[in-house]
C-alpha positions in Angstrom: 140.5 -25.0 70.7 143.3 -26.7 68.5 142.0 -28.8 65.5 143.5 -30.5 62.5 141.6 -30.3 59.2 142.2 -31.0 55.7 141.2 -27.8 53.4 141.1 -27.6 49.7 143.9 -25.3 48.8 142.1 -23.6 46.0 139.1 -22.8 48.5 141.6 -21.3 50.9 143.2 -19.2 48.3 139.9 -17.8 47.0 138.6 -16.9 50.3 142.0 -15.1 51.2 141.2 -13.0 48.1 137.9 -11.8 49.3 138.6 -11.8 53.1 140.1 -9.1 55.1 142.0 -11.6 57.0 145.4 -12.3 55.9 146.1 -15.4 58.2 144.3 -18.9 57.9 143.1 -18.6 61.8 141.4 -15.3 61.2 139.9 -16.4 57.9 138.5 -19.6 59.5 137.1 -17.6 62.3 135.3 -15.1 60.0 133.9 -18.0 57.8 132.3 -19.6 61.0 131.0 -16.3 62.2 129.3 -15.9 58.9 128.0 -19.2 58.7 126.5 -18.9 61.9 124.8 -15.4 61.2 123.5 -17.0 57.9 121.9 -19.8 59.7 120.3 -17.5 62.1 119.1 -15.2 59.4 117.6 -18.1 57.8 115.8 -19.1 60.8 114.2 -15.6 61.4 113.1 -15.6 57.8 110.9 -18.8 58.7 108.8 -16.6 61.1 107.8 -14.3 58.2 104.3 -13.8 58.1 103.8 -16.1 61.1 104.1 -13.3 63.9 100.9 -11.0 64.4 101.9 -8.3 66.4 98.5 -6.4 66.3 100.0 -3.3 67.2 99.8 0.1 65.2 102.7 2.3 64.3 101.3 5.0 66.5 101.6 2.7 69.6 105.0 1.9 68.8 105.9 5.5 68.6 104.5 6.1 72.0 106.5 3.3 73.5 109.6 4.8 72.3 109.2 8.0 74.1 
């Protein structure tokens, strides 16, 4: 998809310094992937302590055999 955006030059330069991507396209794709991953992680954290699996470690080990 082609899109036109106005990005702050200093932000782009700083991101290029810490990224493995040299080109702007790769940098933006990497950034969007990280944003999605971060939001998914935050969504999972909201479940902490709310899911009761009620299963013992021994039962889990038997399932993996």
